[in-house]
C-alpha positions as CSV (number, residue, x, y, z in Angstrom):
1,M,-75.1,-37.8,40.9
2,N,-75.9,-35.1,43.2
3,N,-78.8,-36.8,44.5
4,V,-77.2,-40.0,45.4
5,D,-75.1,-37.3,47.3
6,Q,-77.7,-35.6,49.0
7,I,-79.4,-39.0,49.9
8,R,-75.8,-40.5,51.2
9,D,-76.3,-37.0,53.4
10,L,-79.6,-37.9,54.7
11,I,-78.7,-41.6,55.8
12,F,-75.0,-41.3,56.9
13,G,-74.9,-37.9,57.4
14,P,-74.9,-37.7,61.5
15,Q,-73.0,-40.7,61.8
16,M,-70.6,-39.5,59.0
17,K,-69.9,-36.3,60.8
18,E,-69.6,-38.6,63.8
19,F,-66.8,-40.8,62.3
20,E,-65.4,-37.4,61.1
21,E,-64.9,-36.2,64.4
22,K,-63.7,-39.4,66.2
23,F,-61.2,-39.4,63.3
24,A,-60.1,-36.0,64.3
25,T,-59.4,-36.9,67.5
26,L,-58.0,-39.9,66.8
27,G,-55.8,-38.2,64.6
28,K,-55.0,-35.1,67.3
29,T,-54.3,-38.2,70.2
30,L,-52.2,-40.0,67.0
31,N,-50.3,-37.4,67.0
32,D,-49.5,-36.5,70.6
33,V,-48.6,-39.7,70.5
34,E,-46.4,-39.2,68.2
35,K,-45.0,-35.7,69.9
36,K,-44.8,-37.8,73.1
37,I,-43.1,-41.0,71.8
38,M,-40.5,-38.2,69.1
39,Q,-39.8,-36.3,73.0
40,A,-39.0,-39.6,74.7
41,F,-36.7,-40.9,72.2
42,K,-35.5,-37.8,71.7
43,E,-34.5,-37.6,75.5
44,S,-33.5,-40.7,75.1
45,H,-30.9,-40.8,72.7
46,S,-29.7,-37.3,74.5
47,K,-28.9,-39.1,77.6
48,L,-27.5,-42.6,75.9
49,Q,-25.4,-39.9,73.8
50,K,-24.5,-38.2,76.7
51,E,-24.0,-41.3,78.3
52,T,-21.6,-42.4,75.9
53,E,-19.7,-39.7,75.6
54,R,-18.9,-39.4,79.5
55,S,-17.9,-43.6,78.9
56,L,-15.7,-42.2,76.4
57,E,-14.1,-39.8,78.0
58,A,-13.8,-42.6,81.0
59,L,-12.0,-44.9,78.6
60,E,-9.6,-41.9,76.9
61,Q,-8.7,-40.8,80.2
62,K,-8.1,-44.6,81.7
63,I,-5.9,-45.1,78.3
64,D,-4.1,-42.0,79.2
65,N,-3.0,-43.2,82.5
66,L,-2.3,-46.5,81.1
67,A,0.1,-45.2,78.7
68,T,1.9,-42.6,80.9
69,A,2.3,-45.8,83.8
70,T,3.7,-47.7,81.1
71,Q,6.1,-45.4,79.9
72,K,6.8,-44.3,83.6
73,E,7.7,-48.2,83.5
74,R,9.9,-48.0,80.5
75,N,11.8,-45.2,81.7
76,K,12.3,-46.9,85.3
77,L,13.6,-50.1,83.5
78,K,15.8,-48.3,81.3
79,E,17.3,-46.1,83.8
80,L,17.8,-49.7,85.4
81,I,19.5,-51.1,82.2
82,D,21.6,-48.0,82.3
83,T,22.9,-48.3,86.3
84,T,23.1,-52.1,85.5
85,D,25.3,-51.5,82.5
86,E,27.3,-48.7,84.0
87,T,28.1,-50.5,87.6
88,L,29.3,-53.4,85.2
89,Q,31.4,-51.7,83.3
90,T,32.8,-49.7,86.5
91,Q,33.2,-53.2,87.9
92,L,35.1,-54.5,84.3
93,Q,37.2,-51.3,84.3
94,N,38.2,-51.9,88.2
95,Q,39.0,-55.7,87.4
96,K,40.8,-54.6,84.6
97,N,43.0,-52.1,86.3
98,E,43.4,-54.5,89.1
99,F,44.7,-57.3,87.1
100,L,46.9,-54.4,85.1
101,T,48.4,-53.6,88.0
102,K,49.2,-57.4,89.4
103,L,50.7,-57.9,86.0
104,K,53.1,-55.0,86.5
105,I,54.1,-55.7,90.2
106,M,54.6,-59.7,88.7
107,K,56.8,-58.6,86.0
108,E,58.9,-56.3,88.3
109,N,59.4,-59.4,90.5
110,I,60.3,-61.4,87.9
111,E,62.7,-58.4,86.5
112,D,64.4,-58.2,90.0
113,E,64.4,-61.9,90.6
114,N,66.5,-62.0,87.1
115,T,68.8,-59.0,88.1
116,K,69.3,-61.0,91.1
117,M,69.8,-64.2,89.7
118,R,72.4,-62.5,86.8
119,E,74.5,-60.6,90.1
120,N,74.4,-64.1,91.8
121,L,75.6,-65.5,88.3
122,S,77.9,-62.7,88.3
123,E,79.6,-63.5,91.6
124,M,79.8,-67.1,91.1
125,K,81.5,-66.6,87.8
126,A,83.9,-64.0,89.4
127,Q,84.9,-66.2,92.5
128,I,85.2,-69.3,89.9
129,E,87.6,-67.4,87.8
130,S,89.5,-65.8,90.6
131,T,89.5,-69.9,92.5
132,L,91.3,-71.0,89.1
133,E,93.9,-67.9,88.7
134,E,94.8,-68.8,92.3
135,G,95.3,-72.0,91.7
136,L,96.8,-71.9,88.5
137,S,99.5,-68.8,90.3
138,N,99.8,-71.2,92.9
139,L,100.9,-74.2,90.6
140,G,103.1,-71.8,88.6
141,N,105.4,-73.9,86.6
142,E,104.9,-76.5,88.9
143,K,103.7,-79.9,87.6
144,L,99.9,-79.7,88.2
145,S,99.0,-82.7,90.8
146,R,95.9,-85.1,90.8
147,D,94.9,-84.2,94.1
148,A,96.1,-80.4,93.2
149,M,93.2,-80.1,90.6
150,A,91.0,-82.2,92.5
151,G,91.4,-79.8,95.5
152,M,90.6,-76.7,92.9
153,L,87.4,-78.3,91.8
154,L,86.3,-79.0,95.0
155,D,86.9,-75.8,95.8
156,V,85.1,-74.6,92.9
157,A,82.2,-76.5,93.7
158,M,81.9,-75.8,96.7
159,K,81.8,-72.2,96.2
160,I,79.3,-73.1,93.9
161,Q,77.0,-74.2,96.4
162,G,77.4,-71.7,98.8
163,T,80.1,-73.6,101.0
164,D,83.9,-73.2,101.9
165,V,86.7,-75.9,101.3
166,G,88.2,-74.8,104.7
167,S,84.9,-75.4,106.9
168,L,84.3,-78.7,105.0
169,L,88.2,-79.7,105.8
170,T,87.3,-78.7,109.4
171,E,84.0,-80.7,109.7
172,E,85.7,-83.8,108.5
173,S,88.4,-83.4,110.7
174,K,86.4,-83.1,113.4
175,T,84.7,-86.5,112.9
176,E,88.3,-88.4,112.4
177,S,89.3,-87.4,115.7
178,K,85.9,-88.7,117.2
C-alpha cells in the first residue's frame, strides 16, 4: 500500500501540491468573502435596526401627539357642553323666575279686582238697603201704591247701574218740553 502512495506521489505530487495551494487560496478567499459578507450583513442589520427604532420612535411620538390632541379636544368639548348646560340652566331659571313673578303679579291683580268688586257690591248693597229703608220709612203706615213701588224699584235699578233717578227725570222732562 505504501508503494501505491509513493507512485501516486510521484505521478500526481506536483499537481497535488498545486491543487492544495489552490484549495488553500480558494479557502482563504472564501473566508475573506464570508467575512466581508458577514460584515456587510451586520452593518445592514445594524442600519435597519437603527432605522426601525427611529421609525418606531417617530411613530410613538405621533401617537402621543394624537393622544394629546384628542385629550385636548375632549376637554374643549366637555367645557363647551358644561358651559352650554350652565347657560341653559341659567336661562331656564330666569324664565322660571320671570314666570313666577308674572304669576304673582297676576294673582295680586286678581285679588285687587276681587277686593274692588266686593267693595262695590257692599256699597251697592248698602245703597239698596238704604233706598229700601227710605222708601219703607216714607211709606210708614200708608198703603204702598203701585206707582210708589215702581219708583222705588226704579231707583234701586238706577243705583245698580250707577245713575240717579233725579238725573233720569230731568232728562225726561227736557225731552217732553221739546
